[in-house]
Structures are given as structure tokens and as C-alpha cells.
FILOMI-114279 format. One record per residue (C-alpha): residue number from 1; x, y, z. Coordinates in steps of 0.1 Angstrom, whole numbers, plus 5000, padded with zeros to 4 digits. Example, Ala and Ser with C-alpha at 12.3 -4.5 7.8 and 13.67 -1.06 7.14 Angstrom:
<atom><num>1</num><px>5123</px><py>4955</py><pz>5078</pz></atom>
<atom><num>2</num><px>5137</px><py>4989</py><pz>5071</pz></atom>
This chain:
<atom><num>1</num><px>4971</px><py>5197</py><pz>5283</pz></atom>
<atom><num>2</num><px>4961</px><py>5209</py><pz>5250</pz></atom>
<atom><num>3</num><px>4925</px><py>5192</py><pz>5238</pz></atom>
<atom><num>4</num><px>4938</px><py>5198</py><pz>5197</pz></atom>
<atom><num>5</num><px>4973</px><py>5181</py><pz>5210</pz></atom>
<atom><num>6</num><px>4955</px><py>5150</py><pz>5229</pz></atom>
<atom><num>7</num><px>4934</px><py>5146</py><pz>5195</pz></atom>
<atom><num>8</num><px>4960</px><py>5147</py><pz>5171</pz></atom>
<atom><num>9</num><px>4978</px><py>5119</py><pz>5197</pz></atom>
<atom><num>10</num><px>4951</px><py>5094</py><pz>5189</pz></atom>
<atom><num>11</num><px>4965</px><py>5099</py><pz>5149</pz></atom>
<atom><num>12</num><px>4995</px><py>5070</py><pz>5152</pz></atom>
<atom><num>13</num><px>5008</px><py>5079</py><pz>5122</pz></atom>
<atom><num>14</num><px>5034</px><py>5108</py><pz>5115</pz></atom>
<atom><num>15</num><px>5015</px><py>5120</py><pz>5080</pz></atom>
<atom><num>16</num><px>4978</px><py>5125</py><pz>5081</pz></atom>
<atom><num>17</num><px>4947</px><py>5140</py><pz>5061</pz></atom>
<atom><num>18</num><px>4921</px><py>5163</py><pz>5072</pz></atom>
<atom><num>19</num><px>4896</px><py>5130</py><pz>5070</pz></atom>
<atom><num>20</num><px>4921</px><py>5117</py><pz>5096</pz></atom>
<atom><num>21</num><px>4917</px><py>5148</py><pz>5115</pz></atom>
<atom><num>22</num><px>4884</px><py>5148</py><pz>5115</pz></atom>
<atom><num>23</num><px>4876</px><py>5110</py><pz>5127</pz></atom>
<atom><num>24</num><px>4894</px><py>5123</py><pz>5159</pz></atom>
<atom><num>25</num><px>4871</px><py>5155</py><pz>5165</pz></atom>
<atom><num>26</num><px>4897</px><py>5180</py><pz>5150</pz></atom>
<atom><num>27</num><px>4882</px><py>5205</py><pz>5125</pz></atom>
<atom><num>28</num><px>4904</px><py>5226</py><pz>5097</pz></atom>
<atom><num>29</num><px>4904</px><py>5258</py><pz>5123</pz></atom>
<atom><num>30</num><px>4921</px><py>5231</py><pz>5148</pz></atom>
<atom><num>31</num><px>4944</px><py>5223</py><pz>5123</pz></atom>
<atom><num>32</num><px>4955</px><py>5256</py><pz>5113</pz></atom>
<atom><num>33</num><px>4960</px><py>5261</py><pz>5149</pz></atom>
<atom><num>34</num><px>4984</px><py>5234</py><pz>5151</pz></atom>
<atom><num>35</num><px>5002</px><py>5244</py><pz>5120</pz></atom>
<atom><num>36</num><px>5004</px><py>5281</py><pz>5138</pz></atom>
<atom><num>37</num><px>5017</px><py>5262</py><pz>5170</pz></atom>
<atom><num>38</num><px>5045</px><py>5245</py><pz>5149</pz></atom>
<atom><num>39</num><px>5031</px><py>5211</py><pz>5162</pz></atom>
<atom><num>40</num><px>5023</px><py>5202</py><pz>5123</pz></atom>
<atom><num>41</num><px>5036</px><py>5211</py><pz>5089</pz></atom>
<atom><num>42</num><px>5010</px><py>5216</py><pz>5063</pz></atom>
<atom><num>43</num><px>5023</px><py>5191</py><pz>5033</pz></atom>
<atom><num>44</num><px>5000</px><py>5193</py><pz>5005</pz></atom>
<atom><num>45</num><px>4961</px><py>5201</py><pz>5002</pz></atom>
<atom><num>46</num><px>4944</px><py>5182</py><pz>5026</pz></atom>
<atom><num>47</num><px>4980</px><py>5165</py><pz>5041</pz></atom>
<atom><num>48</num><px>4997</px><py>5170</py><pz>5071</pz></atom>
<atom><num>49</num><px>5030</px><py>5159</py><pz>5090</pz></atom>
<atom><num>50</num><px>5036</px><py>5159</py><pz>5127</pz></atom>
<atom><num>51</num><px>5066</px><py>5182</py><pz>5136</pz></atom>
<atom><num>52</num><px>5094</px><py>5164</py><pz>5154</pz></atom>
<atom><num>53</num><px>5081</px><py>5128</py><pz>5146</pz></atom>
<atom><num>54</num><px>5096</px><py>5100</py><pz>5128</pz></atom>
<atom><num>55</num><px>5083</px><py>5100</py><pz>5093</pz></atom>
<atom><num>56</num><px>5082</px><py>5068</py><pz>5077</pz></atom>
<atom><num>57</num><px>5106</px><py>5054</py><pz>5054</pz></atom>
<atom><num>58</num><px>5086</px><py>5054</py><pz>5022</pz></atom>
<atom><num>59</num><px>5072</px><py>5087</py><pz>5031</pz></atom>
<atom><num>60</num><px>5063</px><py>5092</py><pz>4993</pz></atom>
<atom><num>61</num><px>5037</px><py>5061</py><pz>5002</pz></atom>
<atom><num>62</num><px>5024</px><py>5077</py><pz>5033</pz></atom>
<atom><num>63</num><px>5015</px><py>5107</py><pz>5018</pz></atom>
<atom><num>64</num><px>5001</px><py>5093</py><pz>4986</pz></atom>
<atom><num>65</num><px>4976</px><py>5068</py><pz>5011</pz></atom>
<atom><num>66</num><px>4971</px><py>5101</py><pz>5033</pz></atom>
<atom><num>67</num><px>4959</px><py>5126</py><pz>5003</pz></atom>
<atom><num>68</num><px>4940</px><py>5094</py><pz>4989</pz></atom>
<atom><num>69</num><px>4923</px><py>5082</py><pz>5021</pz></atom>
<atom><num>70</num><px>4907</px><py>5048</py><pz>5027</pz></atom>
<atom><num>71</num><px>4902</px><py>5025</py><pz>5012</pz></atom>
<atom><num>72</num><px>4933</px><py>5028</py><pz>4993</pz></atom>
<atom><num>73</num><px>4966</px><py>5005</py><pz>4991</pz></atom>
<atom><num>74</num><px>5000</px><py>5004</py><pz>4981</pz></atom>
<atom><num>75</num><px>5001</px><py>4975</py><pz>4952</pz></atom>
<atom><num>76</num><px>5018</px><py>4956</py><pz>4923</pz></atom>
<atom><num>77</num><px>5050</px><py>4973</py><pz>4916</pz></atom>
<atom><num>78</num><px>5050</px><py>4997</py><pz>4943</pz></atom>
<atom><num>79</num><px>5044</px><py>4967</py><pz>4966</pz></atom>
<atom><num>80</num><px>5066</px><py>4943</py><pz>4950</pz></atom>
<atom><num>81</num><px>5096</px><py>4972</py><pz>4954</pz></atom>
<atom><num>82</num><px>5081</px><py>4978</py><pz>4990</pz></atom>
<atom><num>83</num><px>5088</px><py>4939</py><pz>5001</pz></atom>
<atom><num>84</num><px>5127</px><py>4938</py><pz>4977</pz></atom>
<atom><num>85</num><px>5110</px><py>4912</py><pz>4956</pz></atom>
<atom><num>86</num><px>5121</px><py>4932</py><pz>4925</pz></atom>
<atom><num>87</num><px>5154</px><py>4958</py><pz>4921</pz></atom>
<atom><num>88</num><px>5131</px><py>4980</py><pz>4899</pz></atom>
<atom><num>89</num><px>5121</px><py>5008</py><pz>4919</pz></atom>
<atom><num>90</num><px>5089</px><py>5019</py><pz>4903</pz></atom>
<atom><num>91</num><px>5092</px><py>5060</py><pz>4889</pz></atom>
<atom><num>92</num><px>5053</px><py>5063</py><pz>4904</pz></atom>
<atom><num>93</num><px>5034</px><py>5050</py><pz>4932</pz></atom>
<atom><num>94</num><px>5011</px><py>5018</py><pz>4924</pz></atom>
<atom><num>95</num><px>4975</px><py>5020</py><pz>4943</pz></atom>
<atom><num>96</num><px>4944</px><py>5001</py><pz>4944</pz></atom>
<atom><num>97</num><px>4915</px><py>5021</py><pz>4948</pz></atom>
<atom><num>98</num><px>4877</px><py>5015</py><pz>4943</pz></atom>
<atom><num>99</num><px>4863</px><py>5015</py><pz>4910</pz></atom>
<atom><num>100</num><px>4844</px><py>5050</py><pz>4917</pz></atom>
<atom><num>101</num><px>4872</px><py>5068</py><pz>4935</pz></atom>
<atom><num>102</num><px>4895</px><py>5093</py><pz>4916</pz></atom>
<atom><num>103</num><px>4927</px><py>5113</py><pz>4923</pz></atom>
<atom><num>104</num><px>4942</px><py>5139</py><pz>4904</pz></atom>
<atom><num>105</num><px>4976</px><py>5134</py><pz>4923</pz></atom>
<atom><num>106</num><px>5006</px><py>5131</py><pz>4901</pz></atom>
<atom><num>107</num><px>5028</px><py>5101</py><pz>4902</pz></atom>
<atom><num>108</num><px>5004</px><py>5075</py><pz>4906</pz></atom>
<atom><num>109</num><px>4992</px><py>5047</py><pz>4886</pz></atom>
<atom><num>110</num><px>4958</px><py>5041</py><pz>4898</pz></atom>
<atom><num>111</num><px>4945</px><py>5007</py><pz>4893</pz></atom>
<atom><num>112</num><px>4907</px><py>5001</py><pz>4897</pz></atom>
<atom><num>113</num><px>4891</px><py>4967</py><pz>4907</pz></atom>
<atom><num>114</num><px>4855</px><py>4956</py><pz>4905</pz></atom>
<atom><num>115</num><px>4868</px><py>4932</py><pz>4937</pz></atom>
<atom><num>116</num><px>4894</px><py>4948</py><pz>4956</pz></atom>
<atom><num>117</num><px>4894</px><py>4926</py><pz>4986</pz></atom>
<atom><num>118</num><px>4904</px><py>4950</py><pz>5012</pz></atom>
<atom><num>119</num><px>4904</px><py>4928</py><pz>5040</pz></atom>
<atom><num>120</num><px>4925</px><py>4902</py><pz>5020</pz></atom>
<atom><num>121</num><px>4965</px><py>4901</py><pz>5024</pz></atom>
<atom><num>122</num><px>4965</px><py>4938</py><pz>5031</pz></atom>
<atom><num>123</num><px>4990</px><py>4947</py><pz>5058</pz></atom>
<atom><num>124</num><px>4999</px><py>4982</py><pz>5078</pz></atom>
<atom><num>125</num><px>5034</px><py>4990</py><pz>5081</pz></atom>
<atom><num>126</num><px>5049</px><py>5021</py><pz>5100</pz></atom>
<atom><num>127</num><px>5012</px><py>5035</py><pz>5087</pz></atom>
<atom><num>128</num><px>5013</px><py>5026</py><pz>5051</pz></atom>
<atom><num>129</num><px>4989</px><py>5001</py><pz>5040</pz></atom>
<atom><num>130</num><px>5003</px><py>4978</py><pz>5012</pz></atom>
<atom><num>131</num><px>4994</px><py>4944</py><pz>4999</pz></atom>
<atom><num>132</num><px>5017</px><py>4915</py><pz>5016</pz></atom>
<atom><num>133</num><px>5041</px><py>4898</py><pz>5002</pz></atom>
<atom><num>134</num><px>5019</px><py>4865</py><pz>4988</pz></atom>
<atom><num>135</num><px>4991</px><py>4893</py><pz>4978</pz></atom>
<atom><num>136</num><px>5019</px><py>4912</py><pz>4957</pz></atom>
<atom><num>137</num><px>5030</px><py>4878</py><pz>4938</pz></atom>
<atom><num>138</num><px>4999</px><py>4866</py><pz>4935</pz></atom>
<atom><num>139</num><px>4983</px><py>4897</py><pz>4920</pz></atom>
<atom><num>140</num><px>5016</px><py>4902</py><pz>4898</pz></atom>
<atom><num>141</num><px>5011</px><py>4861</py><pz>4885</pz></atom>
<atom><num>142</num><px>4973</px><py>4870</py><pz>4880</pz></atom>
<atom><num>143</num><px>4977</px><py>4905</py><pz>4860</pz></atom>
<atom><num>144</num><px>4984</px><py>4902</py><pz>4824</pz></atom>
<atom><num>145</num><px>4977</px><py>4937</py><pz>4818</pz></atom>
<atom><num>146</num><px>5009</px><py>4955</py><pz>4839</pz></atom>
<atom><num>147</num><px>5033</px><py>4925</py><pz>4838</pz></atom>
<atom><num>148</num><px>5051</px><py>4903</py><pz>4811</pz></atom>
<atom><num>149</num><px>5050</px><py>4867</py><pz>4811</pz></atom>
<atom><num>150</num><px>5082</px><py>4863</py><pz>4827</pz></atom>
<atom><num>151</num><px>5089</px><py>4888</py><pz>4857</pz></atom>
<atom><num>152</num><px>5065</px><py>4875</py><pz>4877</pz></atom>
<atom><num>153</num><px>5074</px><py>4840</py><pz>4879</pz></atom>
<atom><num>154</num><px>5114</px><py>4850</py><pz>4884</pz></atom>
<atom><num>155</num><px>5100</px><py>4871</py><pz>4913</pz></atom>
<atom><num>156</num><px>5082</px><py>4843</py><pz>4929</pz></atom>
<atom><num>157</num><px>5111</px><py>4819</py><pz>4921</pz></atom>
<atom><num>158</num><px>5134</px><py>4842</py><pz>4939</pz></atom>
<atom><num>159</num><px>5107</px><py>4848</py><pz>4970</pz></atom>
<atom><num>160</num><px>5111</px><py>4808</py><pz>4973</pz></atom>
<atom><num>161</num><px>5142</px><py>4803</py><pz>4972</pz></atom>
<atom><num>162</num><px>5153</px><py>4832</py><pz>4999</pz></atom>
<atom><num>163</num><px>5122</px><py>4818</py><pz>5022</pz></atom>
<atom><num>164</num><px>5103</px><py>4849</py><pz>5021</pz></atom>
<atom><num>165</num><px>5067</px><py>4824</py><pz>5011</pz></atom>
<atom><num>166</num><px>5058</px><py>4792</py><pz>5002</pz></atom>
<atom><num>167</num><px>5042</px><py>4776</py><pz>4973</pz></atom>
<atom><num>168</num><px>5013</px><py>4768</py><pz>5000</pz></atom>
<atom><num>169</num><px>5009</px><py>4804</py><pz>5011</pz></atom>
<atom><num>170</num><px>5006</px><py>4814</py><pz>4975</pz></atom>
<atom><num>171</num><px>4979</px><py>4793</py><pz>4966</pz></atom>
<atom><num>172</num><px>4962</px><py>4798</py><pz>4996</pz></atom>
<atom><num>173</num><px>4966</px><py>4834</py><pz>4990</pz></atom>
<atom><num>174</num><px>4953</px><py>4830</py><pz>4953</pz></atom>
<atom><num>175</num><px>4920</px><py>4809</py><pz>4965</pz></atom>
<atom><num>176</num><px>4911</px><py>4839</py><pz>4987</pz></atom>
<atom><num>177</num><px>4912</px><py>4858</py><pz>4959</pz></atom>
<atom><num>178</num><px>4893</px><py>4838</py><pz>4933</pz></atom>
<atom><num>179</num><px>4923</px><py>4834</py><pz>4913</pz></atom>
<atom><num>180</num><px>4931</px><py>4800</py><pz>4922</pz></atom>
<atom><num>181</num><px>4929</px><py>4786</py><pz>4886</pz></atom>
<atom><num>182</num><px>4954</px><py>4808</py><pz>4868</pz></atom>
<atom><num>183</num><px>4979</px><py>4809</py><pz>4898</pz></atom>
<atom><num>184</num><px>4977</px><py>4773</py><pz>4902</pz></atom>
<atom><num>185</num><px>4988</px><py>4765</py><pz>4869</pz></atom>
<atom><num>186</num><px>5017</px><py>4789</py><pz>4870</pz></atom>
<atom><num>187</num><px>5028</px><py>4776</py><pz>4901</pz></atom>
<atom><num>188</num><px>5030</px><py>4744</py><pz>4889</pz></atom>
<atom><num>189</num><px>5052</px><py>4752</py><pz>4857</pz></atom>
<atom><num>190</num><px>5077</px><py>4766</py><pz>4884</pz></atom>
<atom><num>191</num><px>5075</px><py>4736</py><pz>4903</pz></atom>
<atom><num>192</num><px>5099</px><py>4720</py><pz>4879</pz></atom>
<atom><num>193</num><px>5124</px><py>4747</py><pz>4883</pz></atom>
<atom><num>194</num><px>5129</px><py>4748</py><pz>4920</pz></atom>
<atom><num>195</num><px>5120</px><py>4712</py><pz>4930</pz></atom>
């Protein structure tokens, strides 16, 4: 069997970056050969798609993350939309990046954090790294810059009522992220509504 294809099969995602390919031993020459053979399609600079493989439902998220590399994660409005916690579909993709990482990719809203906590509340769905439900809601409650005062309350209330999460899970996430004081005060206000 072709060793290039064997190496390519080590990458589980249908969308990959040049960095992903390098990690499994494929160099730029190998990638161009795989494109010639019809195994890969070149999508954008440094981003490839496996031919004949099922692409993620949220392909634009997968492309953005492949371009940005690790660490990066779908967050805030995009994560809330991904988890069906808001009816608003953002026109741009919201991502967390390290404070020293930059991107010129159009269609992104980049949020840089000093303490992004890459190991807390981040899950992978079909190769897409996204903040989970609890982290997405806690981030919205704690973020006074990208959200108005009332929208996060409505989303949290809807998520609790539809049993997508609980107040205790949200408080636990807030504690892990170091925003427990800000978020717990807001959750106390919500108790009167849903109790």
C-alpha cells in the first residue's frame, strides 16, 4: 500500500492542515502528490480536504481551525450557535487564540485571552474543537464586552429549562475558569425565575 496514504489515514479529520500532515510524516511534496493522485483537494493555503470522505456539518469551522492550528477553539457566539443555545447565527466565526497568535483569515472574530484554559471545557465533535455547553454559557455570562446584559441570561435560562445543563454544572465550570464570583451572582438572579 502507498505509504503516503497510510500516513494520511493517521489523520482522522477529513480537513487537515500542512501542520497536521507534517505530524504524521507527510511533507509538502507528499501533499502535492496526493493532490495529483486525487486523494486530496487543496482548499486554501495550507488547508486540504480528503476526497470522498464525509466533511463535518460545520465545514467552515473545521476549515478555520485547520488554518489556525492548535491551540485554537470555536467559542462565544459560534459555540453557542453550534450547541443550539441561540437562534442567532453569527456571520463570522468566533475563535479563541493564544495572546501571541495572529491570523489574517477573513471571516473570523479572534478573541485573545491571557488565560485561555485550553484544557477546561473544550470538546471535539467531528474534528471540530469547540467550547462545551457549560463553558460557552459561562463565557457568555462572564464576558461583558461581546454580550449585552440580558442575552446570556436568556440563553442560560433556556438551557436549564430544556435540561441541556444545570446550575451546578455551570457553577462548577465557573469555578474552574476562575470567574465563579461574577457568574454565581448572575445565576442567583436566575433562581427566582426558574425555581
